N, C-alpha and C positions, 0 to 999 in steps of 0.2 A: 454552568454548562460551557463546554469548550466550543470554540469556533476553529475551523480547520482551513488552512490555505496550502494548496500544493504548488510546487514549482519544480523546475528541472526537466520538463519535457522538451521535445524537439525532434528534429530530423536527423537520423543516423543511418549509415549503411549497415547492411547485414553483417553480423560478426562484431559490430561495435558495442559500445557500452554507454549507458546513461545512469545517472543517479537522481532519483526523485526524492524530494524532501516534502514533508508535511509538517507545517508549524501550527501549533495549537495555542490558543489564548487561554487564559485562566490559570488557576493555581492548583488544579486537581488532575493534571495530565496523568500522573502516575496511577490514578484510579481507573484508567481506561485501558482495556485491550484495544489494540490498533490493527485494523485490517486494511488490506489493499484489494481493490476490485478493478476490473477493466470492462469496457464496452466497445466492441468493434462495430463498424458500420453494419447495420442490418441484423445485429445479433443482440441477445440479451446480455445484461451485465453479469459477469462471472467473478467468482472468488479467485484471488491470486495468492495472497499470503496473509499471515497474521502473526502478531507477536504479543506475548502476554504482558501483563502490567509491569512486571519487573524486567522483562526482556529475557527471562530464563527459558522460555519455550517459544518455538516458532513452528509453523506448518505451512506447506506450500502445495499448490495444485501440481499434479504430476508433470504437466507440460513445462513448468519452469524450474523444477527441482534440478539442482546442480548449476543453474545459470543465474538465478535471482537470489538475493539475500536481503532480508529485512532486519533492521536494527533500530534502536531507539536511544535517545539521550534524554532522560527525564529531567536533568538539570537545565536543558535547553528547550524543553517542551517540544521536541521534534522527533519524528519517526522518519526513517529512510528506507528506500527500496533501491538497492544496487542491482542493476540489470546488465548482465554480461552476455556475450555471444547472442546478441539479439537477432531475431528472425523476422521476416516480413509478417508472419502470422502474429507477432506480438503487437502489431499496429493497433492502437485503440486509444480511447480516452481513459486515463488511469485516475482512480479516485481513492483517497484515503477515507477511513471511517473509524468512528470511535464507539465502543460499547462499554458502558459504565457498570452495568449490572452483572458483573462477573467476579468469580474468585480470582485470587492472585495468580494462579497458574492456568487459567482458562484460555483457550485459543479458539474462539468462536469462528465458524466458517459460513454461517448462514446470513445472508444479506438482511433478512428481516430482524435480526438481533441487534443491528447497529442503529443507533439513534442520532448520530451526528455524522454529516458528510461534508467533504470539501467540494469545491466547484469543479474539480477535474483538471487534468493537464494532458495535452495531446502528445502522444508518442507515435512517430511515424518511422518505420524501418523500410528502407528501400533495398531492392534486390540487386 
């Protein structure tokens, strides 16, 4: 089973960029679809983005399409979330998550399908 550690969060002004990384332990990283979720204060955790096991498919929530890009490097056991044109409403704790029980091109978006989670990293966007 993989263990996940996020990094790259911080404070940025609106319009700025951040790149989150999620490093996975273990030798089976390429067997997992990798998702990104976020939770803003007082709100439920929500889906942000997902990338398939091989990296060939991605999917984004409408609110981040055109601004966020997820990618992965299976040789480095790492998935990334590049966030551009950040808005104050993007402020949240961001989590990466892994879903093993998927086909090679699957892009799961439901939180309950993910069985491994990182500890989260705070992203704060000031106006």
